[in-house]
matplotlib code that plots the C-alpha trace (Angstrom):
import matplotlib.pyplot as plt

x = [-91.0, -91.0, -94.2, -94.8, -92.4, -94.0, -92.3, -93.3, -94.9, -95.3, -98.4, -99.0, -97.5, -97.4, -96.5, -94.0, -94.8, -91.6, -92.6, -93.5, -91.6, -94.7, -96.3, -99.5, -101.9, -105.5, -107.9, -111.4, -114.0, -117.7, -119.6, -120.9, -117.4, -116.1, -119.0, -118.1, -114.4, -115.3, -117.7, -115.0, -112.4, -114.8, -115.6, -111.9, -111.1, -108.7, -108.3, -109.6, -105.9, -104.9, -108.0, -107.3, -103.5, -104.2, -106.7, -104.3, -101.5, -103.8, -104.9, -101.3, -100.8, -104.0, -102.6, -99.4, -101.4, -103.3, -100.1, -98.0, -97.8, -97.4, -97.6, -95.7, -97.5, -97.1, -99.0, -101.7, -102.2, -102.4, -105.0, -107.0, -106.8, -107.9, -110.8, -112.1, -111.7, -113.5, -116.2, -117.3, -117.6, -119.4, -121.9, -122.6, -123.2, -125.5, -127.5, -127.8, -129.0, -131.5, -132.8, -133.3, -135.1, -137.3, -138.1, -139.1, -141.5, -143.1, -141.5, -140.1, -137.7, -135.4, -133.6, -130.0, -128.1, -124.6, -123.0, -121.2, -122.4, -120.4, -119.8, -116.4, -115.4, -113.3, -116.1, -118.4, -116.1, -114.5, -117.5, -120.9, -120.7, -119.3, -122.0, -124.7, -123.1, -123.1, -126.7, -127.8, -126.0, -128.1, -131.3, -131.9, -132.8, -130.7, -131.0, -128.8, -130.3, -127.6, -126.2, -129.2, -129.5, -132.9, -132.8, -135.9, -136.5]
y = [121.7, 125.4, 127.3, 129.7, 132.5, 136.0, 138.3, 141.8, 142.0, 145.5, 146.6, 143.7, 140.6, 137.2, 133.9, 131.5, 127.8, 126.0, 122.9, 124.4, 127.7, 129.3, 132.6, 132.4, 135.3, 136.1, 136.8, 138.3, 137.1, 137.5, 134.4, 134.0, 134.0, 131.6, 129.2, 129.4, 128.7, 125.8, 124.3, 124.5, 123.0, 120.2, 119.5, 119.2, 117.3, 120.0, 122.1, 125.6, 126.8, 124.9, 126.1, 129.8, 129.4, 127.8, 130.5, 133.3, 131.7, 131.3, 134.9, 136.0, 133.5, 134.9, 138.4, 137.4, 135.9, 139.1, 141.1, 138.7, 137.8, 134.2, 131.5, 128.3, 124.9, 124.2, 127.4, 126.7, 123.2, 124.7, 127.3, 124.7, 122.3, 125.0, 126.1, 122.5, 122.1, 125.4, 124.5, 121.5, 123.5, 126.4, 124.2, 122.1, 125.2, 126.6, 123.4, 123.2, 126.8, 126.4, 123.1, 124.8, 127.7, 125.4, 123.2, 126.2, 127.2, 123.8, 122.7, 119.2, 120.0, 122.7, 123.7, 124.6, 126.5, 125.0, 128.2, 126.5, 127.4, 124.5, 121.4, 120.0, 116.4, 117.7, 119.8, 116.9, 114.4, 116.7, 119.0, 118.0, 114.2, 114.4, 116.9, 114.6, 111.6, 113.5, 114.7, 111.1, 109.7, 112.1, 110.8, 113.4, 112.5, 114.4, 114.9, 117.1, 118.9, 121.0, 123.3, 122.9, 120.3, 119.2, 118.1, 116.3, 115.4]
z = [219.9, 219.3, 218.6, 215.7, 215.5, 215.3, 212.7, 211.6, 208.2, 206.6, 208.7, 211.1, 212.5, 210.8, 212.3, 210.7, 211.3, 212.4, 210.6, 207.2, 207.3, 205.8, 206.9, 208.7, 209.2, 210.0, 207.1, 207.4, 205.0, 204.6, 205.5, 202.0, 200.5, 203.2, 202.3, 198.6, 199.3, 201.6, 199.1, 196.4, 198.7, 199.7, 196.0, 195.1, 198.3, 199.5, 202.6, 202.6, 202.9, 199.8, 197.9, 198.8, 198.1, 194.7, 193.7, 194.7, 192.8, 189.7, 189.9, 189.4, 186.6, 184.9, 185.2, 183.5, 180.6, 180.1, 180.0, 177.9, 174.3, 175.0, 177.7, 177.9, 177.7, 181.4, 182.3, 179.8, 181.3, 184.8, 183.7, 181.9, 184.8, 187.3, 185.0, 184.9, 188.7, 189.3, 186.8, 188.8, 192.0, 190.3, 188.5, 191.6, 193.8, 191.1, 190.9, 194.7, 194.9, 192.1, 193.6, 197.0, 195.4, 193.3, 196.3, 198.5, 195.7, 195.6, 192.3, 191.7, 188.9, 187.8, 184.6, 185.1, 182.4, 182.6, 181.4, 178.5, 175.0, 173.6, 175.6, 174.7, 175.6, 178.5, 179.9, 179.5, 181.3, 183.9, 184.8, 183.5, 184.1, 187.6, 188.6, 187.1, 188.9, 192.2, 191.8, 190.9, 193.9, 196.0, 194.5, 191.7, 188.1, 185.5, 181.8, 179.6, 176.6, 174.9, 177.6, 179.9, 182.6, 183.8, 187.5, 188.9, 192.5]

ax = plt.figure().add_subplot(projection="3d")
ax.plot(x, y, z, "-o")
ax.set_aspect("equal")
plt.show()
């Protein structure tokens, strides 16, 4: 089996995987950003590579939306799906950070603003409820009051 083929990119060298025919290159990230990406990837049961690729692709889709008069239904579904997937990761990370902060201060509960002024059925079923389910599986008590989630431990 052949190893990766090194090819010149504009200012550096990239590698092309013989199996996937995709470019590979090194990327430098701050540890905090890497941790956020890893948490989002873990939450959506994807690899870090898939998470980064998906987010990069979506950033270009979002740019097209801002510069276009219309989008087709497929793009709208992709954007909505990504927003729901990202929403779970973002809310779960926010909960974990606030729980850690509260515990270090000697508190046994925390109020988490979900960030949603109106909670639609899709936000409730795809973001809020999965976060509550995960927290409860970890032994926390949760209660939703409007857009605020009370988490006890």
